[in-house]
C-alpha positions in Angstrom: 0.0 0.0 0.0 1.0 3.7 -0.4 0.9 5.4 3.0 0.6 9.2 3.4 2.1 10.1 6.8 1.2 13.6 7.9 3.4 15.2 10.6 1.9 16.0 13.9 3.5 19.4 13.7 5.0 18.9 17.1 8.6 18.9 18.0 10.4 17.1 20.8 9.6 13.5 20.8 7.2 13.5 18.0 9.6 13.5 15.0 11.2 10.3 16.7 7.8 8.7 16.8 7.0 9.6 13.2 10.4 8.2 12.0 9.9 4.9 13.8 6.3 4.7 12.3 7.6 5.4 8.8 10.4 2.8 9.1 7.9 0.2 10.3 5.6 0.7 7.4 8.6 0.4 5.1 9.8 -2.8 6.9 6.4 -4.3 5.8 7.2 -3.3 2.2 4.8 -0.3 2.0 5.7 3.0 0.3 5.5 6.1 2.6 5.4 9.6 1.8 5.4 12.3 4.6 4.0 15.9 4.4 3.6 18.6 6.9 0.3 19.4 8.5 -0.2 22.7 6.7 -2.1 23.2 3.4 0.2 24.2 0.5 -0.1 23.8 -3.2 3.0 21.7 -3.1 1.3 19.3 -0.6 -1.7 19.0 -2.7 0.2 18.3 -5.8 2.3 15.6 -4.0 -1.0 13.9 -2.7 -2.6 13.9 -6.2 0.5 12.4 -7.7 1.1 9.9 -4.9 -2.6 8.7 -4.7 -2.3 7.2 -1.2 -4.2 4.1 -0.2 -4.1 5.1 3.5 -3.7 8.5 5.4 -2.3 8.5 8.9 -1.4 11.1 11.5 -0.6 11.5 15.2 -2.4 13.9 17.5 -4.2 15.8 14.8 -4.5 19.1 16.5 -2.3 21.0 13.9 -3.8 19.7 10.7 -4.9 22.6 8.6 -8.8 22.6 8.1 -8.4 23.3 4.4 -6.0 20.3 4.1 -8.5 18.0 5.8 -11.2 19.2 3.5 -9.0 18.0 0.5 -8.2 14.7 2.3 -11.9 13.9 2.7 -12.5 14.4 -1.1 -9.9 11.7 -2.2 -11.7 9.0 -0.2 -8.7 7.3 1.1 -9.2 5.8 4.7 -8.0 8.4 7.2 -6.4 7.1 10.5 -5.5 9.0 13.6 -3.4 7.8 16.5 -4.5 9.9 19.5 -1.4 9.9 21.6 -2.2 12.7 24.1 -5.2 10.9 25.5 -7.0 11.5 27.9 -5.1 14.6 29.0 -6.2 16.6 26.0 -9.5 14.8 25.2 -11.5 18.1 25.1 -9.6 18.7 21.9 -9.3 15.2 20.4 -13.0 14.4 20.9 -13.8 16.9 18.1 -11.4 15.0 15.7 -13.2 11.6 15.9 -15.8 12.4 13.3 -13.0 13.4 10.8 -11.4 10.0 10.7 -12.3 6.4 9.7 -9.9 4.7 12.0 -9.3 6.0 15.5 -6.5 4.6 17.6 -6.1 5.8 21.2 -3.2 5.1 23.6 -5.4 4.9 26.7 -8.1 2.5 27.7 -10.1 5.1 29.7 -10.3 7.3 26.5 -11.1 4.2 24.5 -14.0 3.3 26.7 -15.3 6.9 26.5 -15.1 7.0 22.8 -16.9 3.6 22.3 -19.9 4.8 24.4 -20.1 8.2 22.7 -19.3 6.9 19.1 -20.7 3.4 19.0 -20.6 3.3 15.1 -17.0 4.4 14.8 -14.0 2.2 14.3 -12.0 2.7 17.5 -9.0 0.7 18.8 -6.8 0.8 21.9 -3.2 1.0 20.7 -0.4 2.2 23.0 2.7 3.7 21.6 5.6 1.3 21.4 9.4 1.7 21.7 12.0 2.1 19.0 14.8 -0.5 19.5 17.2 1.6 17.4 16.9 4.3 20.0 16.4 2.4 23.3 18.7 -0.6 24.0 21.1 -1.9 26.5 24.6 -0.4 26.6 27.8 -1.7 28.1 28.6 0.1 31.3 31.5 -0.2 33.7 29.6 1.2 36.7 26.4 3.0 37.7 26.5 6.7 37.8 23.2 7.2 39.8 21.1 5.2 42.2 17.8 6.6 41.0 16.7 8.4 37.7 13.5 10.1 36.8 12.9 11.5 33.3 9.7 13.5 32.7 7.8 16.6 33.6 7.5 17.6 37.3 3.8 16.8 37.8 2.7 17.2 41.5 2.7 13.4 42.2 6.4 13.3 40.9 7.5 16.3 42.9 6.1 14.7 46.1 7.9 11.4 45.3 11.2 13.2 44.8 10.9 15.2 47.9 10.1 12.0 49.9 13.2 10.3 48.3 15.3 13.1 49.3 14.1 13.3 52.9 14.0 9.6 53.7 16.8 8.0 51.7 20.6 8.7 51.1 20.6 7.7 47.5 21.9 9.7 44.5 19.2 11.0 42.2 19.1 12.5 38.7 16.1 14.4 37.4 15.6 15.2 33.8 13.0 17.7 32.3 12.0 21.2 32.1 11.1 23.2 35.4 12.5 20.7 37.9 14.5 23.4 39.4 11.6 25.5 40.0 9.9 22.8 42.2 12.8 21.2 44.0 13.8 24.1 46.1 16.7 22.6 48.1 18.4 21.3 45.0 21.3 23.7 45.4 22.1 22.3 48.8 21.9 18.7 47.9 25.1 17.2 46.6 23.5 13.8 45.7 21.0 15.5 43.4 21.6 16.3 39.8 19.0 18.2 37.7 19.1 18.5 33.9 16.5 21.2 33.5 15.4 20.6 30.0 14.0 18.1 27.6 16.6 15.5 26.6 17.0 13.7 23.3 16.3 9.9 23.3 20.0 9.0 22.8 20.9 10.8 26.0 17.9 9.4 27.9 19.0 5.9 26.8 22.4 6.4 28.4 20.9 7.7 31.7 18.6 4.6 31.8 21.6 2.4 31.4 23.7 4.1 34.0 21.0 4.2 36.7 20.2 1.3 39.2 16.5 2.2 39.4 14.3 4.2 37.0 11.2 5.8 38.6 8.1 5.9 36.4 5.2 7.7 38.2 2.4 8.3 35.9 0.7 11.6 35.1 -2.7 12.2 36.7 -5.9 12.8 34.7 -6.8 16.0 36.7 -3.5 17.9 36.5 -4.7 21.7 36.2 -2.9 22.2 32.9 -4.7 19.3 31.2 -7.6 19.8 28.8 -9.7 17.1 30.3 -12.9 18.8 31.7 -14.7 15.4 31.2 -12.3 14.0 33.8 -11.6 10.8 32.0 -9.2 8.8 34.0 -6.1 7.6 32.4 -5.9 3.9 32.7 -3.0 2.9 30.7 0.8 2.7 31.2 2.8 5.3 29.5 5.2 4.8 26.5 8.2 5.4 28.8 7.5 2.0 30.4 8.4 0.3 27.2 11.5 2.6 26.5 12.9 1.9 30.0 12.4 -1.9 29.5 13.9 -1.9 26.0 17.1 -0.4 27.6 17.3 -3.4 30.0 16.8 -1.1 32.9 15.0 -1.7 36.1 12.0 0.4 36.8 9.5 1.0 39.5 6.2 2.3 38.0 2.9 3.4 39.5 0.2 0.8 38.8 -2.3 1.1 36.0 -5.3 -1.0 35.2 -3.9 -2.2 31.8 -0.4 -3.2 33.0 -1.1 -6.8 32.9 -2.2 -6.6 29.3 1.4 -5.9 28.5 3.6 -7.4 31.3 3.7 -10.1 33.8 3.9 -8.3 37.2 5.4 -11.3 38.8 8.2 -11.7 36.4 8.8 -8.5 34.5 7.6 -5.4 36.4 7.6 -4.1 40.0 4.6 -1.7 40.7 3.7 0.6 43.6 0.4 2.2 44.6 1.7 5.0 46.8 4.8 7.2 47.2 5.5 5.5 50.5 5.4 2.0 49.0 7.7 3.3 46.2 10.2 4.6 48.7 10.2 1.1 50.5 10.8 -0.6 47.1 13.7 1.6 46.3 15.2 0.7 49.7 14.5 -3.0 48.9 16.0 -3.2 45.4 18.8 -0.6 45.5 21.5 -3.1 46.7 19.8 -6.2 45.3 21.2 -6.4 41.8 20.3 -10.0 41.3 16.6 -9.2 41.7 16.9 -6.1 39.5 18.6 -8.2 36.9 15.7 -10.8 37.0 13.0 -8.2 36.4 14.8 -6.0 33.8 16.0 -8.9 31.6 12.5 -10.4 31.5 10.9 -7.0 30.7 13.5 -6.4 28.0 12.7 -9.7 26.3 9.0 -9.0 26.5 9.3 -5.6 24.9 11.5 -6.8 22.0 8.9 -9.5 21.3 5.7 -7.5 21.7 6.1 -3.8 22.1 8.0 -2.1 19.4 6.6 0.3 16.8 7.0 -2.5 14.4 4.3 -4.4 16.4 2.1 -1.4 16.6 2.2 -0.8 12.9 1.5 -4.4 12.2 -1.6 -4.1 14.3 -2.7 -1.1 12.2 -2.1 -2.9 9.0 -4.2 -5.9 10.1 -7.1 -3.6 10.7 -6.7 -1.9 7.4 -6.3 -5.0 5.4 -8.9 -7.1 7.1 -11.3 -4.3 7.8 -12.1 -5.9 11.1 -13.3 -3.6 13.8 -13.7 -3.9 17.5 -17.1 -4.9 18.9 -16.7 -2.9 22.2 -14.2 -4.9 24.0 -10.5 -4.1 24.2 -8.7 -6.2 21.6 -5.1 -7.3 22.2 -2.8 -5.4 19.8 -0.3 -8.1 19.6 -0.3 -11.9 19.0 
C-alpha cells in the first residue's frame, strides 16, 4: 500500500515517533510519503500524484482545516493515533468524526469513545518503543542510584521530595522546570538536575547508567490538562516500554492495563503510593540479582511484543482485514 504520513506538527519526541512509524511501514514493504500538517499547493500536488491508499497522522490538533477538506475528497481511509489521551481529550474528541480509524493510547479514553461513538471504528493502541533508540549499553559502573525523566507533575514532585528526605541515594532528574519545584536542589550534593527536555539517545544512556528508574504516571486531573470530562487515564505510558527496552530496572505506578502488557510477577515491579515506592527503592537498591531478573524479563517482553513495528503491524491488520472492535479491548499483539 501507499501510506501518506502527515506530521503532527510537534517537536520534541514526535519526530522520533514519526520516524519509527515510517520505518515500520517500510519494513512491511509499504511505500511512505510524509507531508507537513499545513495546506500548501505543493502538498496538494504531491498527494494527487502519490494517490495514497491510506492516510495516517498522530495527535491531529495541527492539521490545517483546508488540508483536511481536501483529504476527505480523495476517499482514502483516514487514520488518527490519539497519543495525548486522555489529557487533551477536550480537543481530541472533536477529531473523531473526521477519521475512519481511531487509535487511542489509553483505555479510559477508548471506553469513552466507544460509548459516545458506537458506530465508529475505535481501537486501543499504546505507543511502542524504537529499539534503534532504546537498547542496553555496556557500562562499567552505575552513575546514579535513582533516575526520573519527565515533567515535574505534582505526584512526581512529592515522590522526589520524599526520596530526598527519607533515603541517602543519589538521584538525577531530567525535564524542564524541575529546578523550580525542587527548592533545596542547590544544597543537595547527591541530586543532579538536567532542567530541559533531553533527546532519546541521551535518555538511553541515563537509563543504562542508573540502578532504578522511577516511572510515576501523570494524573488525569492535572490543572494544565484539557480534560474537563475528567476521563481517568488507565494505561501505562510509553516510557514504560522505553525503559524496559534499555534493559533497565523500573518502579512504576500501577495502571489497570499493565497486565495486558507485562507479567507483574516476572517483569515489572509496581507501587500504589509514594510511601510504597520509597520502600521498594530501599528493597531493590542493593539487590542487583533481583533487579537483573525483572529487567531482563521485561526487555525480552518488549523486544517480542512492544516495538513500533508491532504497533504498525496491528494497524495494517485492521486496514487489510477491515475488522473492527465490537466494544471490548482487543489485544494489539499476538
